[in-house]
C-alpha positions as CSV (number, residue, x, y, z in Angstrom):
1,M,92.0,119.0,97.4
2,P,90.1,116.4,95.2
3,W,93.5,114.9,93.7
4,R,94.7,114.3,97.4
5,I,91.8,112.1,97.8
6,L,92.7,110.0,94.6
7,A,96.5,109.8,96.0
8,V,95.5,108.8,99.4
9,C,93.1,106.1,98.1
10,G,95.6,104.9,95.7
11,L,98.4,104.8,98.3
12,A,96.2,103.0,100.8
13,G,95.3,100.4,98.2
14,V,99.0,99.7,97.1
15,V,100.0,99.5,100.6
16,S,97.3,97.2,101.9
17,G,97.8,95.0,98.7
18,A,101.4,94.7,99.4
19,I,100.8,93.7,103.0
20,L,98.1,91.1,101.9
21,G,100.7,89.8,99.3
22,L,103.5,89.7,102.0
23,V,101.3,87.7,104.3
24,R,100.1,85.3,101.6
25,G,103.7,84.9,100.1
26,L,105.3,83.9,103.3
27,S,104.2,80.3,102.9
28,Y,106.7,80.0,100.0
29,P,109.9,82.4,100.3
30,P,111.0,82.3,96.7
31,T,107.8,84.0,95.6
32,V,107.5,86.6,98.3
33,A,108.4,89.5,95.9
34,F,106.3,88.4,93.3
35,A,103.2,88.1,95.8
36,I,103.9,91.5,97.1
37,V,103.8,93.2,93.7
38,E,100.8,91.0,92.6
39,G,98.9,92.0,95.9
40,A,99.7,95.7,95.3
41,I,98.4,95.5,91.7
42,I,95.2,93.4,92.3
43,I,94.2,95.5,95.4
44,G,95.7,98.9,94.5
45,A,94.2,99.2,91.0
46,P,90.5,98.9,92.1
47,V,91.1,101.1,95.0
48,S,92.7,103.9,92.9
49,V,89.5,103.5,90.6
50,L,87.5,104.0,93.5
51,G,89.3,107.1,94.5
52,L,89.0,108.4,90.9
53,V,85.2,107.9,91.1
54,C,85.1,109.8,94.5
55,V,87.0,112.7,93.0
56,G,84.7,112.8,90.1
57,F,81.7,112.9,92.2
58,W,83.2,115.7,94.4
59,S,84.1,117.8,91.3
60,L,80.6,117.4,90.0
61,A,79.1,118.3,93.3
62,K,81.2,121.3,93.6
63,R,80.4,122.5,90.2
64,T,76.6,122.1,90.6
65,R,76.8,124.0,93.9
66,H,78.8,126.9,92.4
67,P,78.0,127.1,88.7
68,G,79.7,130.3,88.0
69,R,83.1,129.3,89.6
70,S,85.5,126.7,88.1
């Protein structure tokens, strides 16, 4: 379950960054592809880190509630 949170956060970040890059790159068509990749990286990386932090907190909370289980 927790890794699905990470995957969803990362995918949402990459897709929203790609959309932002597409919109910003439409003003100059030769750089649209670069703008899409750049937007996906610039927005996707921090959102993936946020998802990783959420997974870490979720795992810590689960372990503190059930110390005998893994």
